C-alpha positions in Angstrom: 80.3 59.1 202.6 84.0 58.9 201.7 83.5 55.5 200.1 80.5 56.9 198.1 82.7 59.8 196.9 85.4 57.4 195.8 82.8 55.2 193.8 81.4 58.4 192.1 84.8 59.6 191.2 85.7 56.1 189.8 82.5 55.9 187.7 83.3 59.5 186.4 86.7 58.4 185.2 85.3 55.2 183.6 82.7 57.3 181.8 85.3 59.6 180.4 87.5 56.7 179.3 84.5 55.0 177.7 83.6 58.2 175.7 87.2 58.5 174.6 87.4 55.0 173.2 83.8 55.0 171.7 84.8 58.3 169.9 87.9 56.9 168.2 86.7 53.3 167.7 86.2 53.5 163.9 89.5 55.3 163.4 91.3 52.9 165.7 90.0 49.8 163.7 91.6 51.2 160.5 95.1 51.8 161.9 97.8 49.3 160.8 99.7 47.4 163.4 102.7 49.5 164.4 105.2 46.5 164.5 103.8 43.6 162.5 106.8 41.3 163.1 106.6 41.8 166.9 102.8 41.3 166.8 103.2 38.0 164.9 105.8 36.8 167.3 103.6 37.5 170.3 100.8 35.6 168.6 103.1 32.6 167.9 104.5 32.5 171.5 100.9 32.7 173.0 99.8 29.8 170.8 102.5 27.6 172.1 100.7 27.7 175.5 97.3 27.1 174.0 95.4 23.8 173.9 92.2 23.0 172.0 90.1 22.6 175.2 91.1 26.0 176.7 88.7 28.6 178.0 90.2 32.0 177.6 89.4 35.6 178.7 90.8 38.6 176.8 90.0 41.9 178.5 90.5 45.2 176.7 90.0 43.4 173.5 89.5 46.5 171.4 88.1 45.7 167.9 88.6 42.0 168.4 91.4 41.2 165.9 93.6 39.3 168.3 90.8 37.3 169.8 89.5 36.3 166.3 93.1 35.4 165.2 93.5 33.1 168.3 90.1 31.5 168.0 91.0 28.4 166.0 93.6 27.4 168.7 91.2 27.2 171.8 87.8 26.0 172.7 86.3 29.4 173.6 87.3 33.1 174.0 85.3 35.6 176.1 86.5 39.0 174.9 85.4 42.1 176.7 86.0 45.8 176.3 84.9 49.1 178.0 83.8 50.5 174.6 80.5 49.4 173.1 81.6 50.9 169.7 84.7 48.7 169.8 82.6 45.6 170.6 80.2 46.4 167.7 83.2 46.4 165.3 84.6 43.2 166.8 81.2 41.4 166.5 81.0 42.5 162.8 84.5 41.1 162.1 83.6 37.8 163.8 80.4 37.5 161.8 82.2 38.3 158.5 84.9 35.6 159.3 82.3 33.1 160.5 84.1 32.9 163.9 81.6 31.3 166.3 83.7 30.5 169.5 84.4 34.1 170.5 81.9 35.9 172.7 82.2 39.7 172.6 80.8 41.7 175.4 80.9 45.3 176.6 82.3 45.0 180.2 85.1 46.3 182.3 87.3 43.7 183.9 86.1 45.0 187.3 82.5 44.3 186.2 83.2 40.9 184.6 82.2 38.1 186.8 83.2 34.4 186.6 83.9 31.6 189.0 87.4 31.3 190.5 89.7 28.8 188.8 87.5 28.6 185.7 89.9 29.9 183.1 92.9 28.5 181.4 94.3 31.8 180.1 93.8 35.5 180.6 95.0 37.9 178.0 95.7 41.5 178.9 97.2 43.1 175.7 97.9 46.8 175.6 95.6 47.5 178.6 97.4 47.3 181.9 98.9 50.8 181.6 95.4 52.2 180.9 94.0 50.9 184.2 93.7 52.8 187.4 94.1 49.6 189.5 96.4 47.2 187.6 97.5 45.5 190.9 93.9 44.6 191.8 93.1 43.4 188.2 96.3 41.2 188.1 95.2 39.7 191.4 91.7 39.0 190.0 93.2 37.3 186.9 95.2 35.1 189.2 92.0 34.1 191.0 90.1 33.4 187.8 92.8 31.1 186.5 93.1 27.3 187.0 96.2 26.0 188.6 98.9 26.2 185.9 96.9 28.8 184.0 98.6 31.6 182.1 98.4 35.4 182.1 99.6 37.0 178.9 100.3 40.7 178.8 101.9 43.1 176.3 102.4 46.3 178.3 103.8 49.8 177.7 106.1 50.3 180.7 106.4 54.0 180.1 108.4 54.5 183.3 111.4 52.9 181.7 111.9 55.6 179.1 109.1 58.2 179.1 108.9 59.4 182.8 108.0 62.9 181.5 104.6 61.6 180.4 103.5 61.8 184.1 103.3 65.5 183.5 101.6 65.4 180.1 99.1 62.6 180.6 96.8 64.3 183.1 96.5 67.4 180.9 95.7 65.3 177.8 93.1 63.3 179.7 91.4 66.4 181.1 91.2 67.8 177.5 89.8 64.6 176.2 92.8 64.1 173.9 94.2 61.1 175.8 92.7 58.2 177.9 93.9 57.5 181.5 97.6 56.5 181.2 99.6 55.1 184.2 103.4 55.2 184.3 105.4 52.3 185.7 108.5 50.4 185.0 109.1 46.9 183.8 110.4 46.0 187.3 107.2 47.3 188.9 105.1 45.2 186.6 107.2 42.1 187.3 106.9 42.8 191.1 103.1 43.2 190.7 102.9 39.8 188.9 105.1 38.2 191.6 103.1 39.7 194.4 99.8 38.3 192.9 101.4 34.8 192.9 102.5 34.5 189.3 105.8 33.1 188.1 107.2 34.7 184.9 107.7 32.0 182.2 108.6 34.2 179.2 109.6 37.8 178.9 110.4 39.6 175.6 110.9 43.2 174.6 111.4 43.8 170.9 113.4 47.0 171.4 113.9 50.0 173.7 110.7 51.7 174.4 108.6 48.9 173.0 105.9 47.1 174.9 107.0 44.3 177.2 105.6 40.9 176.4 105.2 38.6 179.4 103.6 35.1 179.8 103.2 34.4 183.6 102.0 31.2 185.1 99.9 30.5 188.1 101.7 28.0 190.3 100.3 24.5 189.5 
């Protein structure tokens, strides 16, 4: 009964998060990138790891802009998001730009199923701090990757500079004004990656309070 209660509670949280992102999808898609220079550098660094024959997963893909931008550099990208409204917008973008090697699907990373050691790269961009169970998700990404595969993440480590958000976030989430937001530090994220079996190959932060960009490798 306790396990059933935990599952019901988890589904309830997921439903609330889905509704939040569905509601803001159109507005989100029209927002300009906050730091264009940093975004372009992250794209460039990621592409330095790409090869034309790579199979890639991006989870938490939002409205698909990054997946579509990366598409010419790899064989195929499977891009998933919890919001069906985000996915609709992403599919529209891909169609308009005639991008055929990106598959967009509404799914959570927990629901997503693929054989172990079948991916060359997993992208988790602006998503880990929005997950209830980032440690489990990082471990799952490690299992999905081939030996030598890469895990790329850009993550808001709010515990470094915004510890007070621990008090604000639950209220905002309850009122439907914010999604689930988890507070942790860069060190905690690095430890999570190390515990899962990753080695950090590249780490960059464009400024204090900015998202931390990491490329981590599965041991070959």
